[in-house]
C-alpha positions in Angstrom: 13.8 6.1 -5.4 15.6 2.7 -5.6 14.0 -0.6 -4.6 15.9 -3.9 -4.5 15.1 -6.2 -7.3 14.7 -8.9 -4.7 11.4 -7.2 -3.8 8.2 -7.4 -5.8 6.5 -4.1 -6.0 4.0 -2.2 -8.2 3.9 1.6 -8.7 0.7 3.3 -7.8 -0.5 6.0 -10.3 -1.3 9.3 -8.6 -3.9 11.5 -10.2 -2.6 14.6 -12.0 -4.6 16.7 -9.5 -1.8 16.1 -7.1 1.1 17.1 -9.5 2.0 20.1 -7.3 3.1 18.0 -4.4 6.2 15.8 -4.3 5.0 12.3 -3.6 5.7 8.7 -4.8 3.6 5.8 -4.0 4.1 2.0 -4.5 2.9 -1.3 -3.1 5.1 -4.0 -1.8 3.2 -7.1 -3.0 5.5 -9.9 -1.9 3.8 -10.6 1.4 0.4 -11.5 2.7 0.2 -8.4 4.8 0.9 -6.0 1.9 2.4 -2.6 2.5 1.7 0.7 0.7 4.6 3.2 0.8 4.3 6.9 0.4 7.5 8.9 0.0 7.1 12.6 0.5 9.1 15.8 0.4 7.5 19.1 1.6 9.5 22.3 1.1 10.3 24.3 4.2 7.8 27.1 3.5 4.9 28.3 5.7 3.0 30.8 3.6 -0.6 30.6 2.2 0.7 28.5 -0.8 2.2 26.0 1.6 -1.1 25.8 3.5 -2.9 25.0 0.2 -0.3 22.4 -0.7 -0.6 20.8 2.8 -4.4 20.5 2.2 -3.7 18.9 -1.1 -1.2 16.5 0.5 -3.7 15.4 3.1 -6.3 14.9 0.4 -3.9 12.7 -1.6 -2.9 10.5 1.4 -6.6 10.1 2.4 -7.5 9.1 -1.1 -4.7 6.6 -1.7 -4.5 5.0 1.7 -5.0 1.3 1.3 -7.8 -0.1 3.4 -6.4 -3.6 3.7 -2.6 -2.9 3.6 -0.3 -1.4 6.2 0.4 2.2 5.1 3.8 3.7 5.7 4.7 7.4 5.1 8.3 8.3 4.9 10.1 11.5 4.0 11.1 15.0 4.8 8.0 16.9 5.9 9.7 20.0 7.3 7.3 20.3 10.2 9.6 21.3 13.0 6.9 22.6 15.3 5.1 19.3 15.8 6.0 17.7 19.1 5.6 14.0 18.2 6.0 12.7 21.7 3.2 14.9 23.1 1.2 15.0 19.8 0.9 18.7 19.9 1.5 21.6 17.5 0.8 25.3 16.9 -2.8 26.0 15.8 -1.8 27.0 12.3 -2.8 26.0 8.7 0.2 23.7 8.2 1.3 21.8 11.3 -2.1 21.4 12.9 -4.0 19.9 9.8 -1.3 17.3 9.3 -1.1 16.3 12.9 -4.9 15.9 13.0 -4.7 13.7 9.9 -2.0 11.5 11.6 -4.0 11.1 14.8 -7.4 10.5 13.0 -5.8 7.9 10.7 -4.1 6.0 13.6 -0.5 6.6 12.4 2.4 6.2 14.8 5.6 8.3 14.3 8.6 6.1 14.8 11.5 8.5 14.6 12.4 9.8 18.1 15.7 11.5 17.4 16.8 14.7 15.6 17.2 14.2 11.8 19.4 17.2 11.0 22.9 18.1 12.1 22.1 21.7 12.6 19.1 21.5 14.9 17.2 19.3 17.3 14.2 19.1 15.1 12.5 15.9 13.7 12.0 16.8 10.1 12.2 13.3 8.6 9.5 10.9 9.7 8.4 7.3 9.5 4.6 7.1 10.0 2.9 3.7 10.0 -0.6 2.7 10.8 0.7 -0.7 12.0 3.9 0.1 13.9 4.4 -3.6 14.9 6.0 -4.4 11.5 8.6 -1.6 11.8 11.7 -2.1 13.9 15.3 -1.1 14.4 14.8 2.6 13.6 18.2 4.3 13.8 20.2 7.1 12.4 23.2 6.8 10.1 25.6 9.1 8.3 24.1 11.6 5.9 23.8 10.7 2.2 26.3 12.7 0.2 26.4 16.4 1.2 23.0 16.4 2.8 22.6 17.9 6.3 20.0 15.3 7.1 20.9 12.0 8.7 20.1 8.8 6.9 17.3 6.8 8.7 17.5 3.1 8.6 14.7 0.7 9.6 13.6 -2.9 9.2 10.2 -4.2 8.1 8.8 -7.6 8.9 7.5 -9.2 5.7 5.8 -12.6 5.8 6.7 -14.8 2.9 3.8 -15.2 0.5 4.0 -17.3 -2.6 0.9 -18.8 -4.3 3.0 -20.9 -6.6 4.6 -23.1 -3.9 1.8 -23.1 -1.4 -1.0 -25.6 -1.3 -4.2 -23.6 -0.5 -6.4 -25.1 2.1 -9.3 -22.8 1.2 -11.3 -21.7 -1.8 -12.9 -18.4 -2.7 -16.5 -17.4 -2.9 -16.5 -15.8 -6.3 -20.2 -15.0 -6.1 -19.5 -12.7 -3.2 -16.6 -10.9 -4.8 -16.3 -7.1 -4.7 -15.6 -6.7 -8.4 -15.8 -2.9 -8.2 -13.1 -2.8 -5.6 -11.0 -5.2 -7.7 -11.4 -2.9 -10.7 -10.3 0.1 -8.6 -7.3 -1.8 -7.2 -6.1 -2.9 -10.6 -6.7 0.5 -12.2 -4.5 2.1 -9.6 -1.5 0.1 -10.8 0.8 1.9 -13.3 1.1 -1.0 -15.8 3.4 0.8 -18.2 5.9 1.5 -15.4 5.6 -2.1 -14.3 6.6 -3.2 -17.8 9.6 -0.8 -17.7 10.6 -1.9 -14.2 10.6 -5.6 -15.0 12.0 -6.2 -18.5 12.4 -9.9 -17.9 9.3 -11.8 -19.0 9.7 -14.2 -16.0 9.9 -11.5 -13.4 7.1 -9.5 -15.0 4.8 -12.6 -15.0 5.6 -13.2 -11.3 4.7 -9.6 -10.4 1.6 -9.7 -12.5 0.4 -12.9 -10.9 1.2 -11.5 -7.4 -0.9 -8.5 -8.1 -3.8 -10.7 -9.3 -3.6 -13.0 -6.3 -3.4 -10.0 -3.9 -6.6 -8.6 -5.4 -8.3 -12.0 -5.0 -7.2 -12.3 -1.4 -8.3 -8.7 -0.6 -11.7 -8.6 -2.2 -13.0 -12.2 -2.6 -14.1 -13.9 0.6 -12.5 -17.2 1.5 -14.5 -20.3 2.4 -13.7 -23.8 3.7 -12.9 -26.3 0.9 -15.4 -28.9 0.0 -14.7 -32.5 0.9 -14.1 -34.3 -2.4 -15.2 -37.6 -0.9 -18.6 -36.4 0.3 -19.3 -33.5 -2.1 -21.6 -34.2 -5.0 -21.8 -31.8 -7.8 -25.0 -29.9 -7.9 -26.3 -27.0 -9.9 -28.1 -24.7 -7.5 -28.8 -22.3 -10.3 -30.4 -24.9 -12.7 -34.0 -25.0 -13.7 -35.9 -27.8 -15.4 -35.4 -26.1 -18.8 -31.7 -25.7 -18.2 -31.3 -29.3 -17.2 -33.1 -30.4 -20.4 -30.6 -28.2 -22.4 -27.6 -29.8 -20.6 -28.9 -33.3 -21.5 -29.5 -32.3 -25.1 -25.9 -30.8 -25.2 -24.4 -34.0 -23.9 -26.3 -36.1 -26.5 -25.1 -33.8 -29.3 -21.5 -34.2 -28.2 
């Protein structure tokens, strides 16, 4: 998988429980409406092992779906019997479970043309739970000797830079969901991040983007205090603490 160095992204570590499925996950962190990408390949088999791997794939997607980002699933699923226009499929252990997952998770399938030269099947998909940011989906010539067409599409990304933007809000740190922040940061593959961005400047920008994203996702915003009318008060202070503060100031 290749990602332009003009984009800031962070690999997401997938649990070793899912090593038997071919999936890559990463976050695009350069925009306020962040995007989590899943890239998948499913071999064209339909036996009991394939059914077990499909169940594992659905577990993986359900576990790593981002609750605040747009999730986009792309790849070759080799599910020719799903009718994406009618949202119907055979009642088997491979096509039916995946279609049910797509419907229940509110994904939209955005590829409406055959993706192979030798059949009219839609094997390669673009699934998004916010289809409004995806546009210009079209086919192109196959890559190399592949019999699958190349699928090109555009994504609307809003510019998001904390460094150059004056914030007109503050955060309510007392109401922060620190458990969610810990889970979000632990999902980042930091070793891969260091290898991906050897430049200290680029690595710092990505690191700060990840931190700011976690702050925006899990710490509520509040209106800024008016500096002309606000008076500093210690709501947490008691009489004993105030005495200690006075004593500290005297000592200094």
